[in-house]
N, C-alpha and C positions, 0 to 999 in steps of 0.2 A: 369473352377476349372479344367480340366486338366493341364491347363499352369501354374495355381497354386502349383499342384502337381510335375509337373517337377521341377520348378522353388525352393520348397520346398528339393526334394531330392536331387537337385544338391548344395544347400547351405548346407544342412547337412553333405554331403559326402565331400565337402571342407572343411568344420568347421574340420571333424572328422581328414582327412589327416594334416591339419594345425596344429591342437592341439598335433600330435604326432611329428610333424616337430618343434613345437618350444616351446613345454612344458617345463618350468623351471624344475631343479631338486632340488625340495623342501627339506628343512631339514626333518627329521621324526618326530621330534616336533610340529610343525609348518603345522596345517591341510589347505589341500585345501579345495576349494569352494565346490567342488564336494563333497569331502568325507563329508561335513556337511549339506549340503542343496541340494545334489544332482545333481546340475551342475553349470558349470562356468558361471560366470558372463558374459555376451555378447552372448552368445549361440543363437541362432534362437530359437525364439517362446517360450523364458525361462525368466520369470522378478521375481525379488527377491518382496517379501513384506516387509514389515518393521519388522516382527517376525524373516523370514530369516536371515535380514539382522542384527539385535542383536544376533539373537543365532550364527552366523559366528565371529562377534566380540568378543565373550564373548569366544567363543574356541580359537580365537585366543590369547585374553588375558589371559587364562587358560594356556596356551603352551609358552609364551613367556615375559620374563622382559623387553620388549623395548616398551611395549605397556599398559595402563590403561585406564578403563574405568569411566566415570563422568556421574552422573544423574543430569539434569541441570533444569528439571520443568516438569510439565504437559501439553500436550495438549489440545485443546478444546475438543475433544473426549474422554481424560484422560490417554489417551497413555504416559508413561513416555520417555521424549525427552533425549538422551543420547548421548554422544561424545565421542571419541577416543583420548587420548594423546599419541603420538608417536615419541618416542626418543631414545638416547644411554639409558642403565641402569644408569649411572653418572647423565644424563641431567632429568632424571626424578625423583631421590633422591632428586636434588635440584631446582625440579622445581619451588615452591615458591620460591624462591632465585633470579630465573629469570625472574620470570613475575616481582617481585618486580624492578629488574634492569629496563625493558623495562616501568614499571608506572614512575620512575623516570624518564628516559628518554624523556616520551611523554611529562612529566608536566613539566619538565625544570627547575623548580624551585628547589633554592639551590644549583644549579650545576654552577661550570664555565666550561669554552669551554674543558681545559684539564682534568679535572673531567670527563667530557662527555664523551670524547673520550676513557678514563682509562675502563668506564661502557662499552663503546660500544665494546672495546675490547675484555673486559671479559664475556659480555651477549652473548646471543642466539637469532637468529631471531624467534620468534613465528608466525608461520603461519597457518591463518585458511582456510580451504578447506572443503565446504560442497556439500552435493550429491542434492544442489538444493532446490527449495521452490515451486517449481513449478511440481506438480506430476504428469503432464502427459506429461511432458518432459522424458520418464521415462529411458533414458541413464543417466541421472544426477543421480539418487541413484542406478545405479548398478555400476557406477564408483568407490565409496570409495572401497568397497569390493577388487576391484584388487588393488587400489592403495596399502590398508594395506597390500596384502599378498605380492605385490612386496618388498614393504620395510620391510617386516620382514621374508621373504625367503632366501636374497640375501645376504647372509654375506660376499661372495667374490665380491660382486659388487662395486667398490671403488667411484660411483658416490653415490651409496646408503648408503656408510660407511660415506661419508662425509657429507652426509645428516642427519643421525641418531647423528653424533657429533656436527653438527652446528648449526641444526634447531630444535625447537619443533613443530612438526606438530599437530594441532588440527582439528581432522578428524569428521564430521558431517555424519552419513548415510543418514540422509537427514535432512531438516529444515522445513518439514511436512510429520509427520507420519503416521497422519489420510488420506491424500490424497495418499500418496503411497501406503498402502491398499486399499483403494477405487479403484483406477487406476487399480492397478495388478488384483485384483478382477476382475472387469470389462474384462480385457483382457483376462484370463484365463477363463470367462465363456464365451466370445465368441469366443475364438479359434476354428479356422477350420469351421466358419461359415461366413456367406457373410460380418457379422458385425464384423471380425476378429479386422480391423483397423478403425472402429468408435470411436468417441468421447464419451465420457461419457458424458449423458444426464442433468448430476448435479454437483453443485459446488464441486471440491476437497478438499475446504477448506470450513469449513461448512458453514461460511457466506459471502464469499470473494473471493472463487475464484483465479483466477490468479491476484487478485489484493493486494493478501498477500505481493507483493512486491512494493505497493504504499503505507505501514504503518509505514515506517522507521522513521519519526521522532513523528507519533500519537501514534503509542505503543495501539493501539487499541486491536491488537487481542493477544491471550495467546501466541502463538509461535513467533510473534515479541517480544514480553517482555521478553520471556525466551533468547531469541537468544540473546536479545539486552543485558540485564541484565550479560549473561555468556561472552559477548565477552570484556563487563567491567571489569568482574571478571581476566580473562587470559591477555587480553590489547593486541593483536594481531597487529605486525609491517605490516602483508599485511592479508586483507580479501579478498577473492578468491571465488565466488559462479558460480555452474555449472549451464547453460539454453541450451534452442534448442528452435527454430531452426535457422541457420545463412541465412542471403540473399541468396536467388537462386541466381546460383549452387554455390555458393561457400560452401566449406564443412564445416570451423569454423570460426566465427567471433571473434576479439581481439582487444584490444586497440593499438592503439591511438583511443581516442573516436571522433566522430566529432564534431565541434564547435557548440555552445556557452557552455564556462563554467565558474562558478561560479568565480568571483574574491575573495570570502570569504573562500577560501579554501588556504592551504599553497601551494606555486609554488614547493615546494619539494614533494609532495604527487602527483600532477600532472605531474611533470616530470618523477618522477619512475613509474607512471601508463602506461604512453606512452613506458618507457624503458621496462618494463616488458613485454608489447604485443610486441615490434620489437624483443626481446629475443625471445619468442615465435615463431614467421615467421620464424627468422632463424633456429629455430630448427625441425620445420618442413620442411624447405627446406633440412637440413640435412638426417633427415631420409625419405626424397624423399616419403614425402604426401604431395600433390598439395590441392589448394581449400583454402588456407588461406586469409582472406580477414580482413581489420582494416577500422575504420572510417565511412563507410559505415550504412546509417539509425539511429544508437544509438549517440545521443550527451551527455550531462554531465550537463544538466541543470537543472531538477529536483532535488530537494532534497529529497525528499520521497521515495527514491528508499532503501530498506531496503539493499541490496548491494553495496550501496554509502553512506546512511548517517554515517556513520562511518568514514569518510575521515576525518569532521570536529574532530575527536577525534587524528588526526594524524595518522590515518591507511591507508594504501594505500588501495584501495578497487575497485575492479573492477568485472567483470564478462565476461566469454565467451559465446558463443553462435553455438552449435554444431550441424548440419545437421541430418536429419532423429530421429526423439522421437518415434519409433517404433520398436517391437522387432521381426515384419515380415520384412524380405529383400524386397527390392525394385529394379527395375530397372528405372534408369533414362535416359531418351532419350534426346541426346542435342538438337532436334527439339523442344523441350518443353522448353527451357530454355527461360529467356526474351530475346529478339529479341536483345539488346544490346550488351548481352553477347555470341552470336552464336559464332562471330568471334574470340574466344579466346586468344582476343589480352590481352596483360600483363598489369595492371596498378600498378600505385605507390603504392598503398596500398592492391593490388591485382596482386603479382607479377608473380603465376605461377596457373593459374585459371586449376580448374577442369574439364575434358572433358566428365564427366556421366560415366554409367556403373551401375553396381551391386553396391549397399550398403546395410549394415547389421550391425544391434546392434552393432555388435563388433566393426565395424568400429568407430563408434560414442564413444564407450568407450575408442580405442586406442585413438583416435584424442585427447580425453580427457586425457588419460593419459600423451600423450607428453606434453600436456599443463600443467599440473600438475608438472611436474617433471620437465619443463624450470621452473615453479616458484619457484620450491624446490631448484635448482642448482642454481638460482639467489640469492636465501637467502644465500647459500653458499658462492660465489664468491664475494659478496658484504656486507657479515655480518656487518663487522667493519661501512662501508660507509651507507648502511641502519638503523644501530640502531644509528649512530651519526647523521645523517640527521633528524632522528625522533626528536631529542633533538632540533636543529635549528629549526624546526618548531614550535615548543612549545616557544621556547626562542623568535624566531621573533613574533610569533602572540601574546605575551603577549605586544609587543612594537606597533604591526603593527597599530590598530585601534585609541588608546590614539596620537599617533604620526599623524594620518589622522584627529583628532580632535573628534572623536567619544569615549564617556569616558566610555558611559553606556548607557541602558534603565531603565526605571522606570515604575511598573505596581503598580500605584496609589491604595493603600485601600482607601475604601470608595465608590467604582465603584457601579453602579447599581446591577450588577451581579457579585458581588464577588466570588458566588462560580464557575463560566468561568475564573476568573481571577486568582483564586488558582489552576484550572486544568490545565491552560496555562501554569502558573510556573512550576507547577509541572514536565511537559513534559520535561524541562530544567535539573532538576535535577535529572531525570530518564535518560535522555540523558550523562551526566556527566558532565553539564555545573555549576558552583559555582555559588550558588544562595545565598543573605542576603535579611533579614529583617529589616526595620528599628525599631528600637527599641523605638524609639520617634520620634516626628515632626523633618524633615531632610531638609534641604535646598540643592539641587543639581541643578547645572547649571543657578543658579538664581531664582529657582523655589522651594516652600515649599511643602512638601507633609506629608499628617498624619502618623503617628504611623502606623505600619501596613505594609506600601506598601513594595513590593516586589522590589529590586534593583539587576540587573545583570549589574555588570561590566566587561569592555571589555580587562582589562589588566591579563588575565588568558591564559591558552594554549589551549582552546578548543574554544576562543570566537569566530572563525567564526561562528560559529552555532547561536550566536544572534542576529546580522543585518541578517543572511540568514532566519530566521523566526520570526522576529521581522519588518525587513524593508519591503520596497518596492521593488520588482522585476521589473526591466528595461531591459525586453530583448533588446539583439543588434540590431541596427536598420539595422547595415550592413545584417545580416543573411537574411532576407528578402529582396527581390527585390521590387522595387519602386509597382509593380502591383501585389506584395502578393505572387508572384512565388518564389520557391528556389530549389537548386538542391533536399533539403531534407528539408520539412516543420517540426514545433518543433514535435521530438518525444511522447512527453506528455504535462501534464500542465506546463503552462509558468509566473503562479503568483499564490502566496498562502500565503502571509503575514497572519499569524494566529491572531493578533487582529482584521484584518478586517474580519475573515473568523468565529470569533469566539465571535465577539463582545466586545470585551476588549480593553481599553486606556491602549496603551501602547508609552512614550515619552522619546525621548532620551536625553541623557544629553549632550553636547556638551561643557561642561567646567572641567578641571580638579578638581577629588575629592580627597581632601585633608586630611591629618593625623584623625583632628577634625572630619569630617564628617563620616570616617571609621570607628571612634569610637561609632558613634551613629548605627552602622550597625551589626548582629549577622548572621554568616552562618547557613543556615540551610539545613535540610536534607529531610523535608516534608511540603509541602505546604497547608494550610488549608485555607477557609473562616470562618470568625468569627463563635462561636459556635451558634448554633440555640437559638433561644430564643421569647418569647411571652411579647409584653409590651402592656398594656393597661388595662381595665377591663373589658371590654364588653362580653356578652356572644356569638359574632360573631368572626370568625378568618378569616382575609383576607390574601390570598395570591397573591403577586404580579403576571401578567401575564408577567411583562416584566424578569422576571427572570427564568430560562430554569426548574430548580430544581422544582419550584412550581407543573408544570404538573406532575412530578414523583411522587411528593405528593398528587396530586388528587387522584391518585390509591391507593395509601395507605390509603385514608381517605374513600375513596368507602369502601376496605377490612375491615376497622376497625369501619365499620356501619357508619359513617357520610354522611351528605347530601353536594351536591354543589349546589351553583347558581352564577350568576353572581352579580357584584355591578352595579348598572345603573349609576351611577356618574363616573365610574372611567373604568369599564371593568372588574375588577378583580375578583379572585375567591374568594367566601364569604362561609366558610364552619361553618357548625351549626351540631348538635346534636353530639358532641364529648365534652368529659370531659376534664379539663384542661392536666391532666398526658397524655392522648393518645394523645393530640394536641403536648403537650411538646417531648414526644416522636419522633412523624413525624417531628416536627421543628427539633430535635435534628440531625437526621438521616440524614437529607438532608441538613442541615446549613442554616435553613431557617430564616429571620427576619420576624417573624408573627405580624401583629397589630390583634386589637381587636377594635371591634365597639359595643355601646350600642343600637345604633338604627340605621337606614338607611333602605333605600330601596334596595331590589334586584329582580331580576328575577326570575321567578317560576324556582322550582328544577331541575337542570340540570341531565342527566343520561349519565353514559358513554356508547359510541357508540359501537354497535359489530363492530367489524373492520375485513373486511378480505382482503385480496391482491393474486393477481394474481400470480402464480408461474410456469411461462412456462417451458417448458424441455429447456435444452439448457446451461444450466450453465451460468444465469445471473447475474450478479453482482453487480445491481443497487437495486433489489432483494433482494438480500444477505444483503447489507450493511442497508437496511431500516429494516428488520427483526431486525436486530441486535440490531439497535438504538432503535425502541420500546420495546424490551427485556430490554434494558437500562434502559428504563424509566417507565419499569413495566406496559406498555400496553398489555391487551390479543389481540392476533392476530390469527386468523384461516388461513391457507395457502388454495387457493382455484387453483387447478388443472384442465387440460381441463375438465375432466368428471362433475367436482363440476359447471362449469360455464354452461355448456350445460344442465345440469338438472334443470336450471331456477328456479323461487320462489326464487331469491335472495334476496327480500325486506321481504322476511320472515323470514330471517336470519340475515341480517347484515343493519348496518345504513351508513357505509362509506366502499368503497371499494378503493385500491388502486391498480391502473396500473403501475409499475414500467417501466423505460426508455429500449424498448425495439428495437430502432433502432438507427442508426446513418445518417450519411449525404452519405453513400454510399447504404443505404437501398431503395430498389424502390419502395416497399410498406410495411409500418407498419401494415398496415390491413392485406395484405393479411398473412404476416408472423405472426400475431395472428390466425387467420383461419386456414389458412394450417398445421401449424407448422411442427415440423419435418418429413422430408421425410420417409416414411418403408422402400426406399430402402438403407437409412444413419444409420437408428436407428431400433432396434428391436420394435415389435408391440405396446409393454406395453408404448411406450414414442412417437409413432410416431403421426401425427394429432396435430392441435389444438382446437382452439374453434368453428369452424363451423360458418355455419350461424346460426345454434339453440342458440350459446352461444353469439354470436353477439346480437341477438334480446331478450337474458336474459340481457343483460348489458343496452341497450335501456331500457327494460321495468322496472330494477331496478330503473332507475333516474326517468322515469317517472311516478311512486309509489310512490315516496319522497327520494331517496337514494341520497347519495351524492357520486359521481366518483372524485376522488384524479389521475391525470394524470400527471404523470412525462415526463418532456423534448422531445424526438422525437416521444414518444407513443401520444402528442397529435396531430401530422397528423393523425393516424389511427381514433381518437375520432372524428376530424372536419369531417372526411370523413364519418364515420359509423352513425354518426347522423343528418349529413348534416347540420352545425352549419354556422350560418351568419361569420365566422370568416376565415380570410385568414393567413398563415404563410408565412409572405415577404421572407423569407430566403429559401424558399423550392426552390431545383433545383440552387440555386445560386453559381457562382463557386467560389474556394478559392481566384482568382485573381480580384474578385470583393468585397468580405467579407471572413474574414478568423479569427478565434477565437476558436481555441479547447481547451483551457482550461486555462480562466483568470478572474480575481476578478472585475468586473463589478458593477458601482452605480445605482440602480433604485429609482424613487420616489414613494410611496405610495400613491394610487389614492382615489375613493370612500371609506367613512368608509365601514366595515366588521367587522361581529367577526373572519373570517379568517385571518384576519391583525392586530387583538389585540394583544398589547406586542411589537410589533416590532418598530426599529425605521423609523422615518420619511423617511430616505433615508438609508434602509438595502444595505448591499454589497453581490451580489449572485457571485456564481460558474457559468460562461457560460461556456458549454462545447459541441460546436457545436448543438446547439439544435435550436429550433424556437423563429421567433419573431412575431408578430401578431398585424393585423388589421382588426377591426369591419366594418361590412357590414350593410346594411341597413336590419331592422329586427331585429337586436341584444337586447337583452332582458339579462339585468346583469350588472356585475360591471366590470371597469377596476382598478384591484387590485395593480398593480404598472406598472409604464412605464419608458421607458429611457428618459432623459433629452432630448428636442428639439432641444437646440441649444449649445451642446456641447457633447464632448465625453465621453462614459459614462465609460472608462478604469480608475482602480485604482492600478492593478497589473497585471503585465504581458504584453501579445502584443496581439493587435486587428489590422485587418487591414479591413479599409473601413468600419470605425463606423459610418460613414454618414448614411449607409442604414439602421439602427435601431435606428437611434435618433428619439425620438417621437412616436416610437412603443412600443406596449404594451408588458410585459414581463410575467404578469400573469393576467388572466381572470377570474371571475365566472359569468358562463353561466346559466341562469335561462334554465329548460327543464323540461316541464311537471310540475308535484309537485316538484321536487327534483333538484340539481343543479350539474353542472360539474366544477371542480377546474383544468383550464389549468394552467400548470409553463412552462414554457420557460427557464427551467433551473432544477437542481436537487436540490432540497431545503437542501436534506441532504446527498450529494456529498461525499463519501470515509469516514463517520463518523469523516467529519472534520468542516461543514459549522452551527456549533452550531448556528452562528447570526440567520440562516433561516429556524430552524428546527419549529418555531413558524407556518411556512404554513402549515404545516402537522398535527402538533397535535392539531391546533383549529381546525380543522375538526372532533375530535374525543368528543364533546361532544353535546348533543340534547336536 
């Protein structure tokens, strides 16, 4: 404690001296942060929350004609998401005009090269910079306050004046206001205690926490929708997002990215991303700030990053990662650096190694300031080229795929689950891709499709997103060595083909689409399934279990006073007890095709299960995603914390309990983690500990008495161990050089008939993400719900090394235990709110 006090005293003294020596002379009418919120961004032990940020931005806007505030929408918790537009007063007066120029150039249509050059010369570079989306990376949301002040209070700085004249900066205080408030509140509450630098033990974005940057193309979260819509409105040339932390011991990571990179993006975007990064690196050296690194760790493959998806709209999109994400100073000892960096030898992409020492929040803010000013300066120096290259990207994209033989995709009408087909199509519309719908039966590529089919033509400026999301990902073989090892394994998921994930058919059009066919197409701004309707004259209503919306409808049926059963012949839901008008309301809401039957047999009445889900402390994203999905489908859910599980008598309160994924390949023992929870050394007492031995016994008792336990991915290891199940995880402790698959789409084959797999296709596609694969042993009682083919690789999109290790093994099991059952899944059926195709593996356990 004495050492900490000495460090704090030293840091505060140094901060005071430095502030006196380097404080800018502010204009009288441009307030400093300290005059508004009581401290300067970057001060030790001080963090601005979202209210502070908005208060300061509004104070700036009230005092300067070079800034205006814009409300963009609301966050999950209802906070108003706002951003600032900073530029010269003359530029702000013509903001709509410059946005229109940016949009004309990015779309490229109707322009000649000479006209585009003229517009580029006239236009301004719109640059998006934000205070991050990962709220725990606290320097992110402190930087915008400092950057705004610098730009608005330096009228005699020639660089700043050039920026204001040539650039329109869209500056977001943060992309995650809820999280900023939560994280800052946590830090303030624990300041001065042993938990001062402890991590907040719950998600800082209500459902997804750190995964809020994996929602770029699915647009599930409110914050993602708001940010994406706003970006489409102001159409930036550059999108730059702040992150922490850099690979140790580097002080900041920046582009160029590591390989691989998608070939579906324009080379102009790729080249400029690398050029901006090398410009940054040169500026860091000029300012004598060591520790800049590029390429290490981060690749450019996964299209789902919110700070990358914009690249498919011809926006140069990237991020940086700055060291040290705390307002508490820390001394870094070189002896604690990774061994390969302790010699301080220069590398091509790490030219000036950092040698350790004291690092403070202000250092992180200063490094981000340097990076941000470099980006803005690049916008000034290369304004005309950046804008013209944007036009060239759109112009070339219009020709690219048709010249390669890919003229479009069709998402045919008449699919089994048109609700999912419409939702997939709407993703493209929301992302800015042009979508058409067939007004009548149409023949494309030699195949005839029914009226109402959705058509995505590739002769459009943002065409790269179409094959990126609808096509198969083929990860470059050269990246991985023959034994599965590599300098860096893939940073994130390698395969994400949306039709496979969502159970939708999308077919490539490999022949030109002529004017006659185009006349049969109408551009649409909303994709929807056919209106819900009831056909037949019977007294029973039948909801197909092949259609996801049927599951949401069952919950509305129960709320409306109806009753549920299973049809013995088909396994579909049968609804009784509702008048036609009430059932029509439900059918219309969910756009369901409901049939009726006058007679037929069905099971006894079904009741909705009482559902609980374990919610461990420690920011579990799998739990959050599952909770979000269940809310979307109107399932009632109770969160079970450690004390709830320990209390026992779970069978009196619940019929189904979900255990989210709580481990990865590097977790020594998921069961130990469940029992022990967070250490009292790392988190306050209210969050310390796990379910303990009593909680473990309570789970066993719950299943023994007839309950259903749904177990996700790596948590299967814990339950196999706890329940002593006759099941083996064949991938446990297997090294990456033998088997590697960190995120790819694999095909499985359904096994024995079970209510759990009703409505699924015979060969569903799952998202495999570092999970288990099973073999059953003597004494096993239950069913193999799904397994991998014995004689072929299960890979359908992405990369897998060593597929033979799992061929013929089980992917999902239904294990009998006492009066109940355990569902073990070697994957995440609800992965990131994307795998709609496999939701039924979970939903089917919610009825009894």
